[in-house]
C-alpha positions as CSV (number, residue, x, y, z in Angstrom):
1,M,59.6,8.5,244.5
2,T,59.9,9.7,247.8
3,A,56.5,11.2,248.2
4,G,55.2,7.9,246.5
5,R,56.7,5.8,249.7
6,E,55.7,8.2,252.2
7,D,52.3,8.0,251.3
8,D,52.3,4.4,250.9
9,S,53.7,4.5,254.6
10,S,50.9,7.1,255.5
11,S,48.3,4.4,253.9
12,E,49.6,1.4,255.6
13,G,49.4,3.3,259.6
14,R,46.1,4.7,259.0
15,Y,44.2,2.4,260.7
16,Y,47.2,2.0,263.6
17,F,45.0,3.2,266.5
18,L,42.5,0.0,266.0
19,V,45.5,-1.5,267.6
20,P,45.0,0.4,271.1
21,L,41.4,0.5,270.4
22,L,40.7,-2.9,270.7
23,L,43.3,-3.8,273.2
24,G,41.6,-1.2,275.7
25,C,37.8,-2.1,274.6
26,L,38.7,-6.0,275.7
27,V,41.0,-5.6,278.9
28,F,37.8,-3.8,280.6
29,L,35.0,-5.9,278.9
30,N,35.1,-7.8,282.4
31,S,33.8,-4.8,284.0
32,L,31.0,-4.6,282.8
33,D,29.1,-7.0,285.2
34,G,29.9,-5.0,287.8
35,D,27.5,-3.4,290.5
36,F,27.3,0.1,292.1
37,V,30.1,0.4,294.3
38,H,31.8,2.7,296.6
39,D,31.3,6.3,295.5
40,D,28.8,4.9,292.8
41,L,25.9,4.4,295.3
42,S,26.0,8.8,296.3
43,A,27.1,10.0,292.8
44,V,24.7,7.6,290.9
45,R,22.1,5.5,292.8
46,Y,21.1,7.7,295.9
47,N,21.4,11.0,293.8
48,E,18.2,12.8,292.9
49,D,20.1,15.3,290.5
50,V,20.4,11.6,288.5
51,T,16.6,10.4,289.0
52,A,14.6,13.9,288.8
53,I,13.7,14.0,285.4
54,S,10.1,15.8,285.2
55,D,9.1,19.2,286.7
56,A,5.3,18.6,285.8
57,D,5.1,15.9,289.0
58,G,5.5,18.5,291.8
59,Q,7.7,16.3,293.3
60,G,11.3,16.0,290.7
61,R,14.2,18.6,291.3
62,S,14.0,20.8,288.8
63,R,16.4,20.6,285.9
64,S,18.0,23.6,287.0
65,S,19.1,21.9,290.2
66,I,21.9,20.3,287.9
67,W,23.7,23.5,287.3
68,S,23.5,24.4,291.1
69,N,24.2,21.7,293.0
70,D,27.9,19.4,293.2
71,F,28.2,16.5,292.3
72,W,26.6,14.7,294.8
73,G,23.3,16.0,294.8
74,T,24.1,18.9,297.5
75,A,23.7,22.6,296.6
76,L,27.0,24.2,296.7
77,S,25.6,27.2,298.6
78,D,25.2,24.5,301.6
79,V,28.2,24.5,304.0
80,K,28.1,20.5,303.9
81,S,28.6,20.8,299.8
82,H,32.2,19.4,298.7
83,K,31.9,22.1,296.2
84,S,32.6,19.4,293.7
85,Y,31.0,21.0,290.4
86,R,30.6,18.2,287.7
87,P,27.0,19.3,285.9
88,L,28.2,17.5,282.4
89,T,29.0,14.1,284.5
90,V,26.0,14.3,286.5
91,L,24.1,15.4,282.8
92,S,25.3,12.1,281.2
93,F,24.3,9.9,284.5
94,R,20.6,11.1,283.7
95,W,20.8,9.9,280.1
96,N,22.1,6.5,281.5
97,Y,18.9,6.7,283.8
98,L,16.8,7.6,281.1
99,V,18.0,4.9,278.6
100,G,18.5,2.0,281.3
101,G,17.5,3.2,284.8
102,F,19.8,1.9,287.2
103,N,20.9,-1.3,285.1
104,P,24.9,-0.9,286.0
105,V,25.7,-2.9,282.7
106,G,24.8,0.5,280.7
107,Y,26.6,2.8,283.2
108,H,29.6,0.6,282.5
109,L,29.1,0.4,278.9
110,V,29.7,4.4,278.3
111,N,32.5,4.0,280.6
112,V,34.2,1.6,278.1
113,A,33.2,3.5,274.9
114,L,34.4,7.0,276.5
115,H,37.6,5.1,277.4
116,G,38.0,3.8,274.0
117,A,37.6,7.5,272.6
118,V,40.0,9.0,274.7
119,V,42.2,6.2,273.5
120,I,41.7,7.0,269.5
121,I,42.0,10.7,270.1
122,F,44.9,10.2,272.0
123,A,46.8,8.2,269.5
124,Q,45.7,10.8,266.7
125,I,47.4,13.3,268.6
126,C,50.7,11.6,269.0
127,R,50.4,11.0,265.2
128,N,48.8,13.9,263.7
129,R,49.9,16.9,266.1
130,L,52.9,15.8,268.4
131,K,54.7,14.3,265.0
132,T,55.8,11.4,266.7
133,T,56.4,8.2,265.0
134,L,54.3,5.5,264.4
135,R,55.5,3.0,266.3
136,T,55.6,5.6,269.3
137,S,52.0,6.5,268.8
138,L,51.4,2.6,268.7
139,I,53.2,1.8,272.0
140,S,52.2,5.1,274.2
141,A,48.4,5.0,272.8
142,S,48.2,0.7,273.5
143,L,49.9,1.4,277.5
144,F,47.8,4.3,278.3
145,A,44.7,1.7,276.8
146,I,45.6,-1.2,279.4
147,H,47.5,0.5,281.9
148,S,45.9,-0.6,285.6
149,I,46.1,2.4,287.2
150,H,43.1,3.4,284.9
151,T,40.8,0.6,286.8
152,E,39.2,2.9,289.4
153,A,38.5,5.6,286.5
154,V,36.6,3.0,283.9
155,A,35.6,0.3,286.5
156,G,34.2,2.5,288.5
157,I,31.3,4.3,287.3
158,V,32.2,7.7,289.2
159,G,35.3,7.6,286.9
160,R,33.2,9.0,284.3
161,A,34.1,12.4,285.5
162,D,37.7,11.7,284.7
163,I,37.4,10.5,281.5
164,L,35.2,13.1,279.8
165,A,37.8,15.5,281.0
166,T,40.3,13.8,279.6
167,L,38.3,13.4,276.3
168,F,37.3,17.2,276.4
169,F,40.8,17.9,277.4
170,L,42.3,16.1,274.0
171,L,39.6,17.6,271.8
172,S,40.1,21.1,273.0
173,F,44.4,20.6,272.6
174,S,43.9,19.5,269.0
175,F,41.8,22.5,268.1
176,Y,44.3,24.9,269.6
177,H,47.1,23.1,267.9
178,R,45.8,23.8,265.0
179,L,45.4,27.1,265.4
180,M,48.8,27.5,266.0
181,E,49.3,25.0,262.5
182,E,48.3,28.4,260.3
183,R,50.6,28.4,257.7
184,S,49.9,32.2,256.1
185,Q,47.9,35.4,257.0
186,S,45.8,34.1,254.2
187,E,44.2,32.0,256.4
188,R,40.6,33.3,257.0
189,V,39.6,34.6,260.2
190,G,36.3,33.1,260.6
191,R,38.5,29.4,260.5
192,Q,40.7,30.9,263.1
193,C,37.8,32.2,265.6
194,F,36.1,28.6,265.1
195,R,39.1,26.6,266.1
196,W,39.8,28.7,268.7
197,A,36.6,29.2,270.4
198,S,35.7,25.4,269.8
199,S,38.9,24.8,271.7
200,V,37.8,27.5,274.6
201,V,34.3,25.8,274.6
202,L,35.7,21.9,274.9
203,A,38.1,23.4,277.8
204,W,34.8,24.6,279.7
205,A,33.5,21.2,279.7
206,S,36.4,19.6,280.4
207,L,36.5,21.7,283.7
208,T,32.4,21.2,284.2
209,A,33.2,17.3,283.9
210,K,35.7,17.6,286.7
211,E,37.9,20.3,288.1
212,H,41.3,19.8,286.9
213,G,39.5,19.9,283.6
214,I,41.3,23.9,284.7
215,A,44.5,22.8,283.3
216,T,42.9,22.1,279.6
217,L,44.2,26.0,278.5
218,P,47.2,26.8,280.2
219,V,49.0,23.4,279.2
220,A,47.9,24.6,275.3
221,V,49.4,28.1,276.0
222,L,52.5,26.8,277.8
223,F,53.4,24.2,274.7
224,D,52.6,27.5,272.5
225,V,55.0,29.5,274.2
226,S,57.7,26.6,274.4
227,S,57.7,26.8,270.7
228,T,59.2,29.9,270.5
229,F,62.5,29.0,271.4
230,H,63.9,27.3,268.7
231,V,67.1,24.9,268.8
232,K,68.5,23.2,266.7
233,H,69.3,19.5,267.3
234,I,69.6,16.1,265.9
235,R,66.9,13.6,266.2
236,L,66.8,9.7,265.0
237,S,63.5,8.9,263.0
238,D,62.7,5.7,260.9
239,K,66.1,4.3,261.5
240,R,67.5,7.2,260.2
241,V,69.2,10.6,261.0
242,H,67.2,13.6,259.9
243,R,68.1,17.0,261.3
244,V,65.1,18.6,263.0
245,G,65.3,22.4,263.2
246,D,62.5,24.2,264.4
247,L,59.7,22.0,266.4
248,S,57.2,24.3,265.9
249,P,54.4,23.7,264.0
250,T,54.3,27.5,262.7
251,A,57.8,27.5,261.6
252,S,56.8,27.9,257.8
253,C,55.1,31.4,258.5
254,S,57.4,34.5,258.3
255,S,58.9,35.5,261.7
256,S,57.3,38.5,262.1
257,S,53.6,37.2,261.6
258,K,54.2,34.2,263.6
259,K,55.0,36.1,266.6
260,V,51.8,38.5,266.0
261,N,49.7,35.8,265.4
262,Q,51.2,34.1,268.5
263,F,51.2,37.3,270.7
264,H,47.3,37.5,270.0
265,R,46.5,33.8,270.5
266,I,48.3,33.7,274.1
267,V,46.7,37.1,274.8
268,V,43.0,35.9,274.4
269,T,43.4,32.7,275.6
270,S,44.7,33.8,278.7
271,L,41.7,36.1,279.0
272,A,39.5,33.1,278.5
273,I,41.6,31.4,281.6
274,I,40.8,34.0,283.8
275,S,37.2,34.2,283.1
276,M,37.3,30.4,283.7
277,T,39.0,30.3,286.7
278,L,36.8,33.5,288.3
279,W,33.5,31.5,287.2
280,R,34.1,28.7,289.1
281,L,35.6,30.6,292.0
282,L,31.9,32.6,291.7
283,I,30.4,29.0,292.0
284,L,31.7,28.5,295.6
285,N,30.2,31.4,296.6
286,G,33.0,32.4,298.5
287,Q,33.4,29.3,300.3
288,L,35.6,26.1,300.2
289,P,35.0,22.8,300.8
290,T,36.3,21.5,304.1
291,F,37.5,18.5,305.3
292,S,38.5,16.9,308.7
293,D,42.2,15.5,309.3
294,Q,41.1,12.1,308.9
295,D,40.0,12.7,304.9
296,N,44.0,14.0,304.0
297,P,46.2,13.8,307.7
298,L,49.1,14.8,305.5
299,A,47.9,18.1,304.6
300,L,45.8,19.4,307.3
301,S,48.9,18.3,310.1
302,H,49.6,20.7,312.7
303,H,53.1,20.6,312.3
304,L,54.8,22.3,309.2
305,L,57.7,20.7,308.4
306,T,55.7,17.5,308.6
307,R,53.1,19.1,306.1
308,V,55.7,19.9,303.7
309,L,57.6,17.4,303.3
310,S,55.0,15.0,303.4
311,L,53.2,16.9,300.8
312,L,56.1,17.1,298.5
313,Y,56.8,13.8,299.1
314,L,53.3,12.8,297.1
315,P,54.1,13.2,293.7
316,A,56.8,11.0,294.2
317,V,54.2,8.4,295.1
318,N,51.8,9.3,292.2
319,M,54.7,8.7,289.9
320,G,55.5,4.9,291.9
321,L,51.8,3.6,290.8
322,L,52.4,5.0,287.0
323,L,55.9,2.9,286.8
324,A,54.6,0.1,289.2
325,P,51.1,-0.7,289.8
326,V,51.5,-3.2,291.7
327,S,49.8,-2.3,295.2
328,L,46.6,-0.4,294.4
329,S,43.6,0.6,296.4
330,Y,40.0,2.1,295.9
331,D,41.2,4.5,299.3
332,W,44.4,6.0,300.2
333,Q,43.5,7.8,303.3
334,T,44.0,7.3,307.0
335,G,47.5,5.3,307.3
336,S,47.8,4.3,304.1
337,I,51.2,6.5,303.6
338,P,52.9,7.9,306.9
339,A,53.5,11.1,307.6
340,I,57.4,12.3,307.0
341,V,57.9,14.2,310.3
342,N,62.2,14.8,309.8
343,W,64.8,15.2,307.6
344,S,66.5,11.6,308.2
345,D,63.0,9.8,306.6
346,G,64.4,7.8,303.7
347,R,61.6,8.8,301.7
348,N,63.0,12.4,301.1
349,V,65.6,10.6,299.1
350,I,62.8,9.5,296.7
351,S,61.3,13.1,296.6
352,I,64.7,14.8,295.4
353,L,65.4,12.2,292.9
354,F,61.8,13.0,291.5
355,Y,62.0,16.7,291.7
356,L,65.3,16.4,290.1
357,S,64.1,13.8,287.4
358,I,61.3,15.4,286.4
359,T,63.1,19.2,286.3
360,A,66.0,17.7,284.4
361,L,63.4,16.2,282.0
362,A,61.5,19.5,281.4
363,V,64.7,21.7,281.1
364,I,66.6,18.7,278.3
365,G,63.3,19.1,276.3
366,F,63.0,22.8,276.4
367,I,66.1,23.2,275.7
368,R,66.0,21.0,272.3
369,T,62.3,22.2,271.8
370,N,61.3,18.6,271.9
371,K,57.6,19.0,271.6
372,I,56.5,15.5,272.8
373,V,58.8,15.9,275.9
374,I,57.1,19.2,276.3
375,W,54.0,18.3,276.0
376,S,54.7,15.4,278.1
377,V,56.0,16.5,280.9
378,L,53.0,19.5,280.9
379,V,50.2,16.9,280.8
380,M,52.1,15.1,284.0
381,I,52.5,18.1,285.8
382,V,49.8,21.2,285.2
383,P,46.6,18.4,285.6
384,M,47.9,17.7,288.9
385,V,48.2,21.3,290.6
386,P,44.5,22.0,291.5
387,C,45.0,18.5,293.8
388,S,48.2,19.1,295.0
389,N,47.0,20.9,298.1
390,L,48.9,23.9,297.0
391,F,46.1,26.0,297.1
392,Y,43.9,24.5,299.5
393,A,43.7,21.1,301.4
394,V,41.7,18.6,299.3
395,G,40.0,15.5,300.5
396,F,42.1,12.9,300.1
397,V,45.9,11.9,299.9
398,V,46.1,9.8,296.8
399,A,43.7,8.7,294.1
400,E,43.8,6.5,291.7
401,R,41.4,8.1,289.4
402,L,42.8,11.4,289.1
403,L,46.2,9.7,287.0
404,Y,44.0,9.0,284.4
405,M,44.8,12.8,282.5
406,P,48.2,12.9,283.8
407,S,49.2,9.2,282.7
408,L,48.9,10.1,279.0
409,G,52.2,12.1,279.2
410,F,54.1,9.2,280.8
411,C,52.9,7.2,278.5
412,L,53.8,8.9,275.7
413,L,57.2,9.4,277.4
414,V,57.5,6.0,277.6
415,G,56.6,5.2,274.1
416,H,59.0,8.0,273.2
417,G,62.0,6.9,274.8
418,L,61.2,3.0,273.3
419,D,61.2,4.2,270.3
420,N,64.2,6.3,270.3
421,L,66.1,3.1,271.7
422,L,65.3,0.8,269.3
423,I,66.3,3.2,266.6
424,I,69.9,3.9,268.0
425,L,70.4,0.1,267.8
426,S,69.2,-0.3,264.5
427,T,71.1,3.0,263.4
428,S,74.1,1.6,265.0
429,G,73.9,-1.6,263.4
430,D,73.1,-0.1,259.8
431,Q,76.3,1.9,260.3
432,Q,78.3,-1.3,261.5
433,V,77.1,-3.4,258.1
434,N,77.9,0.2,256.1
435,N,81.4,-0.2,257.3
436,N,81.8,-3.3,256.1
437,Q,81.1,-2.9,252.6
438,G,83.4,0.3,252.7
439,T,81.0,3.7,253.5
440,A,80.0,4.8,256.4
441,R,77.0,7.0,257.4
442,T,78.0,9.7,260.5
443,T,75.9,12.7,261.6
444,S,78.1,16.0,262.2
445,A,77.5,18.7,264.9
446,S,75.5,20.8,262.8
447,G,73.1,17.6,262.1
448,F,74.1,17.2,258.4
449,I,74.3,13.8,256.9
450,Q,77.3,13.0,255.0
451,K,79.2,10.1,253.7
452,I,82.6,9.5,254.0
453,K,84.6,7.0,252.4
454,R,86.9,4.5,254.2
455,S,89.0,2.0,253.3
456,S,88.1,-1.6,254.2
457,K,90.7,-3.4,257.1
458,T,90.8,-6.1,258.0
459,S,90.1,-5.8,261.8
460,E,86.7,-3.7,260.9
461,P,84.3,-6.4,259.7
462,V,85.7,-8.7,262.5
463,A,84.7,-5.8,264.8
464,A,81.3,-5.9,262.9
465,V,80.5,-9.4,263.4
466,Q,81.4,-9.3,266.9
467,E,79.2,-6.4,267.8
468,F,75.8,-6.6,265.7
469,P,75.1,-9.8,267.7
470,W,74.9,-8.0,270.8
471,R,72.7,-5.1,269.8
472,K,70.5,-7.9,267.9
473,L,70.5,-9.6,271.6
474,M,69.8,-6.3,273.1
475,R,66.8,-5.7,270.8
476,R,65.7,-9.0,271.7
477,L,65.7,-8.4,275.1
478,I,64.0,-4.9,275.0
479,F,61.3,-7.0,272.8
480,I,60.9,-9.7,275.6
481,S,60.8,-7.2,278.2
482,T,58.2,-5.0,276.7
483,V,56.2,-8.7,276.2
484,V,56.1,-9.3,279.8
485,T,55.1,-5.5,281.1
486,A,52.5,-5.6,278.8
487,T,51.2,-8.9,279.8
488,S,51.4,-7.9,283.3
489,L,49.5,-4.9,283.0
490,L,46.9,-6.5,281.3
491,T,46.9,-9.3,283.7
492,K,46.7,-6.5,286.8
493,T,43.9,-4.9,285.4
494,L,41.9,-7.7,284.3
495,V,42.3,-8.9,288.1
496,R,41.3,-5.1,289.4
497,N,37.9,-5.0,287.3
498,E,37.1,-8.1,289.1
499,E,37.6,-6.6,292.4
500,W,35.7,-3.4,291.4
501,S,32.7,-5.4,290.6
502,S,31.2,-5.5,294.1
503,R,31.2,-3.7,297.6
504,K,32.4,-7.6,298.9
505,T,35.5,-7.7,296.4
506,L,36.2,-4.1,296.5
507,F,36.0,-3.7,300.3
508,S,38.3,-7.2,300.6
509,S,40.8,-5.9,298.1
510,G,41.2,-3.1,300.1
511,L,42.1,-4.8,303.2
512,R,44.6,-6.8,301.6
513,A,46.6,-3.8,299.8
514,M,46.0,-1.2,303.2
515,P,46.0,-3.0,306.4
516,N,46.9,0.0,308.3
517,N,44.0,1.9,306.6
518,A,41.1,2.8,309.2
519,K,38.3,3.7,306.4
520,I,38.8,0.5,304.5
521,H,38.1,-1.3,308.1
522,Y,35.4,0.8,308.8
523,N,33.9,-0.1,305.4
524,Y,34.7,-3.4,305.6
525,A,32.9,-3.6,309.1
526,N,30.0,-1.4,307.7
527,L,29.8,-4.7,304.7
528,Q,29.8,-7.4,307.5
529,R,27.3,-5.9,309.4
530,D,24.7,-5.8,306.4
531,M,25.3,-9.2,305.5
532,G,24.7,-10.2,309.3
533,D,28.5,-10.9,310.6
534,W,27.9,-8.6,313.4
535,D,31.2,-10.5,315.2
536,Q,33.3,-9.4,312.1
537,A,31.6,-6.0,312.1
538,V,32.7,-5.3,315.9
539,F,36.2,-6.6,315.6
540,H,36.8,-4.3,312.1
541,Y,35.1,-1.0,313.6
542,R,37.0,-1.9,316.7
543,K,40.2,-2.1,314.2
544,A,39.5,1.3,312.9
545,I,39.2,2.7,316.2
546,Q,42.7,1.3,317.0
547,L,44.2,2.5,314.0
548,W,42.3,6.0,314.1
549,P,41.1,6.9,318.0
550,S,39.6,9.8,316.5
551,Y,37.4,8.3,314.1
552,S,33.8,9.4,315.0
553,S,31.9,7.7,312.5
554,A,33.5,4.6,313.7
555,H,32.8,5.1,317.0
556,N,29.1,5.9,316.6
557,N,28.6,2.9,314.2
558,L,30.3,0.7,316.8
559,G,28.0,1.8,319.6
560,T,25.1,1.3,317.3
561,L,26.2,-2.8,317.4
562,L,26.7,-2.9,320.8
563,L,22.8,-1.2,321.7
564,G,21.5,-3.4,319.2
565,R,22.9,-6.5,321.0
566,S,21.5,-5.3,324.0
567,A,18.2,-5.7,322.8
568,A,18.5,-9.2,322.7
569,P,18.2,-11.7,325.3
570,V,21.0,-11.1,327.6
571,V,21.7,-11.3,331.2
572,E,21.0,-8.3,332.9
573,T,24.9,-7.3,333.8
574,E,25.7,-8.6,330.5
575,R,22.8,-5.6,329.2
576,N,24.2,-2.8,331.2
577,R,28.0,-3.2,330.1
578,L,26.9,-2.8,326.3
579,V,24.5,-0.1,326.9
580,D,27.8,1.7,328.8
581,E,30.5,0.7,326.2
582,A,27.6,2.0,323.2
583,E,27.1,5.3,325.1
584,R,30.9,5.7,326.2
585,H,31.6,5.5,322.0
586,F,28.9,7.8,321.3
587,R,30.1,10.6,323.6
588,Q,33.5,9.6,322.0
589,A,31.9,10.7,318.3
590,L,30.7,13.9,320.1
591,A,33.8,14.5,321.8
592,V,35.5,14.4,318.4
593,H,33.2,15.5,316.3
594,L,30.6,17.8,318.0
595,K,27.8,18.2,315.3
596,H,27.6,14.5,314.9
597,V,23.8,14.2,314.6
598,H,23.6,10.6,315.2
599,A,25.4,10.3,317.9
600,R,22.9,13.1,319.6
601,Y,20.1,10.9,318.1
602,N,21.7,7.7,319.8
603,L,22.0,9.4,323.3
604,A,18.7,10.6,323.0
605,V,17.1,6.6,322.5
606,I,19.7,5.6,325.5
607,S,18.2,8.3,327.9
608,I,14.7,7.7,327.1
609,C,15.3,3.4,327.1
610,H,18.2,3.0,329.7
611,R,18.7,6.2,331.7
612,H,15.0,7.0,332.0
613,N,15.8,10.7,331.5
614,L,13.1,11.9,329.3
615,D,14.3,16.1,329.8
616,Q,17.5,14.9,328.8
617,A,16.2,13.2,325.7
618,V,14.5,16.0,324.6
619,S,17.8,18.6,324.4
620,L,19.6,16.4,322.3
621,L,16.8,15.6,319.9
622,I,16.4,19.2,319.9
623,D,19.9,19.6,319.0
624,C,19.5,17.1,316.4
625,L,16.7,19.1,314.6
626,T,19.2,22.3,315.3
627,L,22.2,20.8,313.3
628,D,19.9,18.6,311.0
629,P,16.3,20.0,310.1
630,Q,15.3,17.2,308.0
631,H,16.4,14.4,310.1
632,K,13.3,12.4,310.5
633,A,13.9,9.9,312.7
634,A,14.6,12.8,315.6
635,K,11.4,14.6,314.8
636,K,9.3,11.8,314.8
637,L,10.5,11.3,318.4
638,L,10.4,14.7,319.9
639,N,7.0,15.2,318.1
640,F,5.8,12.0,320.2
641,L,7.8,12.9,323.6
642,T,6.4,16.6,323.5
643,V,2.8,15.9,322.8
644,G,2.0,14.4,326.1
645,R,0.7,11.1,325.2
646,Y,3.5,9.2,326.4
647,R,5.4,10.4,329.9
648,S,7.2,7.2,331.3
649,P,10.0,5.4,330.7
650,P,9.0,2.4,328.0
651,I,9.1,-0.9,329.3
652,H,11.9,-3.4,328.3
653,D,11.2,-5.8,325.1
654,N,13.4,-8.6,325.9
655,Q,12.1,-10.9,323.0
656,N,14.8,-12.4,320.7
657,R,15.0,-8.9,318.6
658,Q,17.9,-7.4,315.9
659,G,18.7,-4.0,316.3
660,H,19.1,-1.9,313.1
661,Q,22.4,-0.4,311.9
662,I,23.0,3.8,312.4
663,N,24.5,3.4,309.0
664,E,23.2,2.0,305.8
665,T,25.1,1.6,302.6
666,V,24.8,5.0,301.7
667,E,26.8,6.4,305.0
668,E,29.1,4.0,304.3
669,E,29.8,5.3,300.5
670,E,29.9,8.9,301.8
671,E,32.5,7.7,303.8
672,G,34.1,6.5,301.0
673,R,34.4,10.7,299.6
674,G,35.5,11.7,303.3
675,S,32.9,13.1,304.8
676,D,30.1,12.0,307.6
677,L,28.1,15.0,307.6
678,R,25.8,14.2,304.9
679,Q,24.6,10.3,306.3
680,Q,21.6,9.3,306.3
681,P,18.8,9.4,309.2
682,S,19.8,6.8,311.8
683,I,17.1,3.7,312.5
684,T,18.7,2.8,315.7
685,M,16.7,-0.3,316.8
686,D,13.2,0.3,314.8
687,D,10.9,-1.8,316.5
688,L,12.0,0.4,319.8
689,L,10.9,3.4,318.0
690,L,7.8,1.8,316.6
691,I,6.7,0.6,320.2
692,L,7.2,4.3,321.2
693,L,5.6,6.0,318.6
694,E,2.4,3.5,318.8
695,K,2.1,4.3,322.5
């Protein structure tokens, strides 16, 4: 009878994963009409590794370049490379390009489909590997499917790297866990080797999708090690009290063979971890990516106390985003999170409470051998280690899409806790009813369920009648709170999808969320510049410089707009003022960033057109080509000045003409990923350059 009930229950919950799958697909359905925005342009639209598909045309980049270039198409050996090695993700973009070109719908559709696959596998791991209840699995997977923190990963095309890394992470763990489930020594060696090899290969795939995929096998090994500590305890499940002694999946094996197999498994997997780590370091060619204090001011602070306290606070910020994704932004760099400079800052209390809570949770889970809690804590912590600034400074302060993988552990903890709370309330209610009938079920310290006969008392029914409605009310309150939370998350996710649909909506949302972020003002200024609203562009460039005085790209772009305005029909004094201010901003950009190629080029233009100093212009252009031999505009202008075809300063053209921007969209998007070292060639006043070349 019992077995029959279990089979029926299993049959009834066979397709439970369709609920979170449906939620996950529907909530991101409105992201399909989004455009290429922010980092999508650099990583996909203008990435030659995505568009070069043929070796025979003599112009396309070879297929092997995907395996030797970084995520943005720069050779890993180049000092300008960010060392973000994600060939599998770039390959998926290339497949998208082969099928539909640069139609963004196809890219977004793949992202949503991959997110749905992650939801399904997560639900299956919760239910079949971690042995959670059906309700825990359903709540956890549904929360993961609709969580607003995932908008950047799913609605942003470059977020595919995080989705792919998470997908292969879950598949790798599933194979490894099946390896742990071997029941006897009679298991075929070939099957064990296949499971282990599959786990390693999938872990490598996760690593080639994104860097924090390196955490895949360490999570599996640490989970495996924790299963050797067995503490008998009591767990509530399915409205009944069960004895759960050994939660290890290898509990049915003999102790000696189990330990031997586990030792071999951990050793060979540890060797695989070391091998993959060494391989990843070898790809860096002995170089680490370099970032400026603008990219990560907290990690690159010159004060040790400020650096330590601020970095200790960042994990608490990430947890806050998972708990309450209210204020979300596409960028969290300059000015978004003020530095903690001393111990008196109240945010230190938040950091302390966070570390105490996570430590207590880990210790309790470890002592009780609660594999649900252990897995959740490991997934929340280990994948964040590579981007924690612990080993080297990374190029960001906080990145929402990096929370895609750790949110698995968070969602499982929420589902597990909520399920246990409901079980406790339901079990207590059942116990009160049993008391009214003359029996009660109590659990002894050893975990066995005993029936204790009790005599009926006149006071007991009254107490039961009074307490049972209270517990029923609590269950209703929990249900209402859950519905309200889910509705809020759904609404927030739908709104964020719309914000990620275009540059205009994305950059506008950033201004609302992070008004003190200099880079957000800079990107918004670029947007207004491209839309032709130069007044707004100048205002936000100035605001970016006010928030971050050493913002070299903002100085450069502001100088370009001022130089462009000087070409319009204005009085001589106004023209001189604009040129002088533009020159000052170009020199400030060079003072901050000595190798700023475009600032040098713009100073060369001023030297020719306004200072009539050809020698200085030639010197600046030579410096430009020394720093960037591929700078086409500098190469053409220098060639013109040095061939002797033109030796007198050009005549000013005072006709009404619009100056052109230095930095097109590509530079702005590269700013989005924290660098101005790989910007496109300047276009300062194309008409002026045309006059020079023609004459």
